[in-house]
N, C-alpha and C positions, 0 to 999 in steps of 0.2 A: 503494500499499500504506499503511495507517494504523499508527500506533503499536500499536494492539491487536493486529493481524494480526502486527507484528513480534515483539511479545511472545508470542504464541501459538507462533510459529515458534520462538522461542528455547527455550521450554518443550518442545517437541517435539524439537528437537535434543538438549537436555539428558537427556530421558527415553530416548531411541532409542539413544543411544551412537554416533551418525552422527558422523565425524570433521568433516566440511566439508559446507555447503551454500551455493550460489550460485545467485541468481536474477537474471536480467537482463531489464528491460523496457526499452521505449523511452525512457522519462524518469529511470530510475534503475537501479541496480545495487546488490544487497545480498548480503553474505558473511558467514555465521555459521560460525565455526570453533570446534571444541572445544578448550579449553586443554590444554596437556600435564598428565600427572598430577601433576606436582610442583607445578603452580598450579591452585587450586581456583576457576577464573573461566572465563567464556566471553567471547568477544571478536566484537564486532558492528562491521562496518564497512558504512556506508551512503553511497553517494556517486551523484550525478547521473550520468547517461550523458554520455559526452563529446560535446559538439557544438561547432561551429565558433565560436560567439558566446560560450561559457561556458566556463572552465576547470572542472576536475573536483576540487573539495575533497573532502576525507576526513575528515568527523567520525567520532569514534570513541566509542561507548558500551561500557562494560564494565559487566557485572552479575555479583555474586558468584553462584557455584553452592554447592551443598551440599557439606560437608566428606565425605570418606569415611567417618568415623565416623557423622554424621548419616545417610548412606545406608545404612549396614549395620544401624543401629538400626531404620530405618523398614522395612527389607526383612524383618529379624527379627520385628516387630510383625506385619507382614502375613502372614508365612509361618506363624506359629503360628495366626491366625485363620483363614486360608484353606486351610490343609492338608487340610480334610476336602472340600473343594470340586474339582471339574473344572473345568480352564480350558479355554476354546474359544479357539483361536489363529488369527490371521490366515492363510490359505492363500497369500497374495500381497501385493504392494506396491500401494498404491492409496489412494484416498478412502473412507472408512467412511461408510456412510449407514444410519440406523436404519429408514427408511421407503422405501417405493417412489417416492413423490414429496413434495414439501414440504406438500401439503395433505392427505396420508393420514396416518392413525395409524402408530405404530412396528411393525414386525413383531413385536417381543417387548419387554416392560418387565419390570422387577423385579417378581418375585411370579408371572409367568406360568409354566406348566407346558409344557414342550416335549418333543416325543418325536423320536426319530432320523428325519432327513429333512425335518423343518420348516425352512423358510426363516426365517432369523434376522436376516439383515442383506444389504446390498448392498455390494460394493467396487468401485468404477469404477476401471478401469485402461486406459489409452489409449483413452478415450472408448467403452469397452465396460462394461457395468453387468452384473456377475457376482453372481447370488444365491447366498448362502452358507448351506448346510444345516447343520443341528444333526447331529453325529457321535455324540451321547449323548442320552438322555433323562432329564429331571429338571426342577427349578425353577430359574428365573434368580434369582440372588441378587444379583448386582451387573453392571452395565454399565461397563466398564472404559476405554471410548473416547466422547468426545464426537462428537456428529452432525457429519457434514460435514468431519472432520478427516483428515489423512494418516495412513496406517497402514503399519508395515514388515512384511515377511515374518515370521511366528511370533510376532508381538506380540500378547499377550493381549487378548481383545476381551470376553469374558464370564465370569463365575463362575456354575458350575451346581451344584446340590445334586443328587447323584443319588438321594438316598433318597427 
C-alpha cells in the first residue's frame, strides 16, 4: 500500500464517520482510528506484520482533521446550494464504479439526463457487481464519489436536478 492509498483511506474514514478501520496484509498492518470528539485529529498507525526475523516497530503519523466549526460551515454552504437537488444514495456497502469496465465510458456523467430505471453505476460487494438503477428522473448535476473508491450504505453518490 503506497502513501497515496493511505491518504485516500484517511480521507474516506474522515468523511464517512467510521470509528476504526484495520487492514492487514502479509507484509504490513494499518489501523486508522477516528480521534475522540474532544480531539480534532485522526491517528494512523502503520506497522510491518510480525515476522520471526524482524520486530514490529510502530511509527505513528498524525494528521489534523477539520474543526467542528469548519465542518458546520462547509455543510451549511453545501446545503444551501444543493437543497433543490435530489440525492441518489448508495443502497449498500462496497466499491463504487462509474463504468462497466475500465475501457468503457461511464454510465452517466455531469449534464446527462437520466430516467427512472437507468443504470447509473456499479457497486461491487463481496465480488458481486451490482448495477444501481436511478430511482428518479432528471439531470446529473454532480458526481459525489470518485471511481473505484469504497462507499458506505446511504452515502450520497449523485446529485440530480429533477426539473
